[in-house]
N, C-alpha and C positions, 0 to 999 in steps of 0.2 A: 241400820234403820230396819228392825221390825215390826211387821203388821199384822194386828189380828183381824181377820175379816169373817163378820158374820152377817147373817141377812134373814127376813121372814121370821123376828123373833116372836111376834101376833101374841104379843102380852104374857107372854111365857114368864111369870116371876121368877121361878127356878133359872131360868137361863139367863135372865139379868141377876141373879143373885150371883149366879156365874163368872159373869162379864166384870160385876164387880170386884169379886177374887181373883181373877186373874189379869186384869187390865194393866197394875202394875209392872206386870213382865213386859209391856210392849210400848214401843215408843209411837204408837198409833193404834189405836182402835177405830175401824170402819164399821159401819152398821148400814146396809146398802139395803134400806128400806122395809118398809111392812113390820114398825114397831107394834101396831095397833092391830086387833083385831075386831074389824066391821062385824061379824058373824059371832064374837064371844059373849060370855056371859053377863059382862059386865058392862056398862053403857057407857060411850066413848068420852065423856066428859072426864069419868069418873078414872080411864084408862087414860087419858091425856094427864090429868094432876100427877099419878102413879108413876107413869113412864118419863116424864118431867122431872120429879125426883132421884129417879134414877140416873138420869143423863147429866146434873148435877152433880153425883155423886161419883160417875164415871171420869165425868171431866177433871177432878179434882184428883186424880189417879194415873190419867195420861191425856194425850192430847185425841179428840173425839171429832171425827166427822158423821153425821148421819143426815141419808136422803131420804124422801118420802117415798113411799111406794103407793100401791091402789088401795091399801088400806088405810091410808092415813090420814086423808083427804076431811077437815072437818068443816068446811066450807065453800060456797061457791064463788067465783070471780064474777066481774060486769059480763063476761062473756058464758055466763051459766055452767063454767067448767071447775070441776073441782079442785082446790089447792086446799097444802097442809099449811092453814096460817097458826097454828099454834106452834110448829116448830121455829117458825120467826119469832116468838115470844121466849125461846130459851137459849138463843142465842148469846154465847158469851163468852169470855175469853177461853181457850182450850176447847171450845167447843162451836164448831162449826157445818152450819146447814144448809139448806136449798138456795142455789144463788150464787154462794161463795168461791172463792177462789183463794187457796192460802199456799204460802213456800213453807214446807216442812224439810229442812237439811236441803238436799240435794235433791229433793222431789216439788211439781206443781200439781197441788189437787183442787181436782175443782166438782163443787156437791151439786148434782143436777136434779131439779124436778120431777115427778111425774108429771108426764104431760096428758092431758084430759080431753083433748080437743086442737084444732087446728091454733086456737092464739097463744093456749100454753105451749105447745109444741113449737111452732116460730120464737117463741120467747128464747126458749131452751138453744134453739142454732143460733141468734143473737146471741146469748151468753156466751157458747161457746167460740164463736167468731172474735168476741172481744177476748176473753179469757186466753184466747191463743198466742196473743203478742204479749202475757205479763210472766215476768219471771224466767228462770233458767231450767236447765235441767230436765228427768223424768216425766210426763206430763199425765197424770193418774187421774182415770173420772169416776166418779160411785154415782149409778146410774140405776135403777133398781131391777128394769125389764135388760134381758140381756140381748146381744145383737140379734136378728133373726138369722138362720140357715146355719148357723152354730151349734155343735155338739152341745154348751153350756144352756142351748134354748130347746133342747129334746124331752118329748113330752113321754116320750117310749111309741110313739103312734107318728105324730110331727113334730115340726118344727116351728115354734109358738112364742119367737123373740120379736124384737123391735124392728121392723124395717127401717126406719127413720134413724135409728141410731145408727145401722150398719151403715146407710149413706154418709153419716157426722164422720164415723172412724175412716170410713174409705176416704173421705175427705180430709180431715183434718191429723189422721192418724197419731193418736197418741201412743204412749208405751203401754198403758193396760189400761182393761175397764174392770170396772168390781160390781157387781150386780148381783141378782138371787131372782126373785119372782116365779120361775120354773122348779118347783119344790124338788122334782125328782130326776131331774137329769142326772146327776151322778150315779145315777143308783139302775139306769137302763141302760141295756146293750147299744150301743150305738151313741151315749151321752157322756158325759165327762164334766168333773168339777171344773176342767181347763182346755182352751183352745186358742189359737193362734189362725188371727187373719192377717196376711201380709205381717206386717213387723208389729202388730198391735198385739198383746195377751189378751186373753178375757176368761175371767172367772164367776163361777157360782158356786158356794159353798152347797147348796141344798137345803132342806128342811128337815129336820127331826123331832120327834116329842120328846121329851125331857131334858136332863142336863148330865153334861154338856151336849150346846147344839153341835151340829155338823158345823167345822168350822176351817177356815186356811188362814196359814201362817206364811206370811211371805217374809223373806229375808234376804235385803237387798244389799247384806255386806256379803254373805256367803253366795248371793245369784241363784237361790232356790226358793220353791214353794211347796209346801207341806199340808195335803189335806187329810184330815182325821174325822171319823164319823163310825157309826156300828158298823160298818165293813173294814173298818181297819187304819191304815196309813199306807199315803202313795205321795211320792215326791216326783218332783218335777225341775229340771237343769235348767233357768232361765237364759243362761249364756249359751245353750247348744241351739245353733243357727236352725233354724226350721223345725225341731223338733217340737212336736207338742206332747207326746207319749208320755204318759205319768209313768214310775215304776211302783211295783210293790215294796214295802219298808217291814 
């Protein structure tokens, strides 16, 4: 099982083009939120049409899991909290989005929506509690914001992750969490693209302009993860007990 993880594409069409090119080389493509860019030059409706077309092409090349991020909300729910309603409309075979739990080989993957307030936060908690009893094998979460207090949430000045997510993973103990959101964590001293909280691996590929995007390849057959960016390439052994120190290659 070989997985490609990216996040924070922010409507970069060059990066989407790169994903279309390389997607057939992977068993699973994970996009961990912020597919759109609310501050972009194109209006949100246009971005949704274009990104939906890219997702259609990508699901034709491999299985895709895509969660919403803070840039992806296009409407408010009854509680006045933003949700990515458009993602629900693109759900198709080989394309799983917010709220889905799917079994892929020996993995169970849960796609977590961005929570914008107490109602969506509690809905997320209930969804994960329900998903816990489904399937078997390693449990993978796709959740845009990384857990607080971890090197993958380091801004260079402070930790800016999700404290609620930290509580959830400490209680439910997934095997790994794929995130993004904090763009420069892998590039700052004290930050990283990978960390470990108890027995849970946490990943954040970071965000860079241009193509290819910063990305992580997780190979569950070799039990290793590789981060590639403008900084070069680093690897980590996922079978090494207690070790979350990447090594340059």
